[in-house]
Backbone as CSV, one residue per row, in Angstrom:
resi,resn,N_x,N_y,N_z,CA_x,CA_y,CA_z,C_x,C_y,C_z
1,MET,26.499,3.851,58.741,27.050,4.940,59.138,28.532,5.215,58.708
2,SER,28.593,6.008,57.988,30.085,6.615,57.442,30.889,7.373,58.795
3,GLN,32.159,6.916,58.795,33.125,7.451,60.082,34.163,8.244,59.143
4,THR,34.727,9.139,59.990,35.318,10.034,59.108,36.845,9.841,59.611
5,PHE,37.777,10.477,58.961,39.056,10.469,59.276,39.234,10.737,60.607
6,GLU,38.678,12.033,61.029,38.924,12.369,62.624,38.503,11.328,63.600
7,PHE,37.343,10.721,63.145,37.057,9.558,64.231,37.960,8.879,64.388
8,TYR,38.539,8.142,63.260,39.305,7.085,63.410,40.697,7.472,64.043
9,ASN,40.996,8.776,63.425,42.703,9.172,64.202,42.170,9.462,65.532
10,GLU,41.180,9.774,66.076,41.027,10.053,67.868,41.097,8.727,68.247
11,ARG,40.581,7.807,67.666,40.344,6.501,68.538,42.106,5.783,68.407
12,ALA,42.857,6.323,67.380,44.162,5.737,67.164,45.142,6.493,68.289
13,ASN,44.697,7.754,68.560,45.428,8.649,69.237,45.059,7.922,70.838
14,GLU,44.001,7.592,70.934,43.738,7.168,72.596,44.138,5.743,72.654
15,ALA,44.213,4.652,71.880,44.757,3.756,71.869,46.341,3.826,72.073
16,ALA,47.089,4.871,71.689,48.087,5.195,71.545,48.704,5.578,73.050
17,ALA,47.595,6.606,73.813,47.883,7.030,74.918,47.857,5.793,75.912
18,ASP,46.792,5.267,75.565,46.679,4.023,76.545,47.822,3.275,76.832
19,ALA,48.232,2.842,75.516,49.555,2.133,75.497,50.788,2.473,76.286
20,LYS,50.781,3.528,76.098,51.868,4.540,76.889,51.807,4.286,78.480
21,LYS,50.598,4.087,79.121,50.122,3.835,80.512,50.049,2.582,80.805
22,ALA,50.154,1.636,79.970,49.674,0.089,80.252,50.817,-0.560,81.077
23,LYS,50.338,-1.071,82.122,51.763,-1.783,82.776,52.050,-2.987,82.222
24,LEU,51.137,-3.713,82.165,51.385,-5.040,81.323,51.554,-5.140,79.817
25,ALA,52.596,-5.943,79.591,52.874,-5.748,78.365,52.054,-6.503,76.965
26,ASN,51.210,-7.487,77.494,50.450,-7.915,76.780,49.086,-6.871,76.504
27,VAL,48.918,-6.348,77.042,47.877,-5.109,77.111,48.390,-3.899,76.538
28,ARG,49.828,-3.627,76.728,50.493,-2.643,75.636,50.350,-3.068,74.081
29,ARG,50.751,-4.081,73.904,50.746,-5.000,72.541,49.308,-4.908,71.688
30,ARG,48.543,-5.260,72.781,47.123,-5.221,72.413,46.534,-3.540,71.619
31,LEU,47.092,-2.740,72.631,46.605,-1.262,72.433,47.571,-0.717,70.991
32,LEU,48.821,-1.379,71.107,49.539,-1.071,69.805,48.959,-1.558,68.692
33,ARG,48.490,-2.382,68.680,47.815,-3.342,67.466,46.858,-2.537,67.048
34,ALA,45.820,-2.261,67.953,44.730,-1.234,67.724,44.932,-0.038,67.321
35,GLU,45.921,0.479,67.633,46.336,1.869,67.217,46.686,1.575,65.647
36,ARG,46.955,0.709,65.059,47.580,0.422,63.816,46.458,0.259,62.935
37,SER,45.437,-0.477,63.374,44.511,-0.863,62.934,43.614,0.509,62.764
38,TRP,43.502,1.369,63.824,42.837,2.653,63.658,43.662,3.559,62.602
39,ARG,44.986,3.307,62.616,45.496,4.339,61.658,45.230,3.911,60.231
40,GLY,45.157,2.822,59.970,44.885,2.252,58.644,43.463,2.624,58.230
41,LEU,42.518,2.660,59.128,41.309,2.964,59.039,41.118,4.669,58.556
42,ALA,41.950,5.335,59.407,42.090,6.766,59.064,42.347,7.020,57.780
43,ALA,43.381,6.188,57.427,44.155,6.383,55.951,43.138,6.265,54.777
44,ARG,42.677,5.210,55.090,41.644,4.571,54.157,40.317,5.823,54.224
45,ALA,39.900,6.052,55.318,38.790,6.943,55.186,39.228,8.526,54.578
46,LYS,40.482,8.766,54.667,40.996,9.997,54.290,41.064,9.927,52.836
47,ALA,41.795,8.537,51.912,41.750,8.322,50.863,40.178,8.566,50.084
48,VAL,39.444,7.919,50.756,38.131,7.820,50.468,37.306,9.248,50.240
49,ALA,37.740,9.835,51.106,37.187,11.150,51.072,38.076,12.395,50.003
50,GLU,39.223,11.997,50.078,39.819,12.876,48.960,39.603,12.135,47.338
51,MET,39.112,11.238,47.249,38.841,10.742,45.999,37.135,11.210,45.636
52,ARG,36.537,10.922,46.573,35.185,11.775,46.560,35.205,13.347,46.410
53,THR,36.358,13.967,46.790,36.171,15.367,46.628,36.823,15.530,44.688
54,LYS,37.711,14.661,44.679,38.469,14.881,43.367,37.145,14.476,42.172
55,VAL,36.291,13.728,41.934,35.269,12.913,41.383,34.239,14.120,41.488
56,LEU,33.843,14.735,42.664,32.872,15.689,42.517,33.189,16.867,41.753
57,ARG,34.509,17.112,41.853,34.982,18.301,41.238,35.238,17.987,39.929
58,GLU,35.665,17.060,39.180,35.782,16.304,38.013,34.109,16.776,37.170
59,LYS,33.444,16.185,37.935,31.711,16.503,37.393,31.280,18.033,37.359
60,ALA,31.354,18.664,38.207,31.340,19.745,38.169,31.851,20.685,37.100
61,ALA,33.280,19.720,36.764,34.062,20.841,35.376,33.129,20.358,34.473
62,GLU,32.743,19.110,34.089,32.280,18.563,33.052,30.769,19.431,33.106
63,ARG,30.063,19.353,33.698,28.684,20.165,33.778,28.859,21.673,33.189
64,ASP,30.096,22.246,33.697,30.174,23.781,33.331,30.720,23.677,31.950
65,ALA,31.470,22.663,31.516,31.836,22.511,30.042,30.927,22.235,29.173
66,GLU,29.786,21.114,29.692,28.366,21.086,28.769,27.635,22.281,28.728
67,ALA,27.659,23.149,30.055,26.593,24.364,30.067,27.491,25.218,28.786
68,ALA,28.883,25.406,28.910,29.356,26.388,28.302,29.068,26.015,26.419
69,LYS,28.931,24.808,26.570,28.834,24.480,24.870,27.057,24.833,24.403
70,ALA,26.544,24.727,25.618,25.006,25.109,25.245,24.386,26.486,24.695
């Protein structure tokens, strides 16, 4: 199952909010680490989606160019 930027970003926001509410330092640190991990996953998902869009756009342009030649 492919996760989206929005999913990962929401998890990061939840971890950050929970970290602000945490009373114990070790819990706060764990939640902040989780937030960083979720943010990294969100960035990766966004980059993949952007690359996918770029590739699809390039393929469509190639098809249009081939169709114009025919």
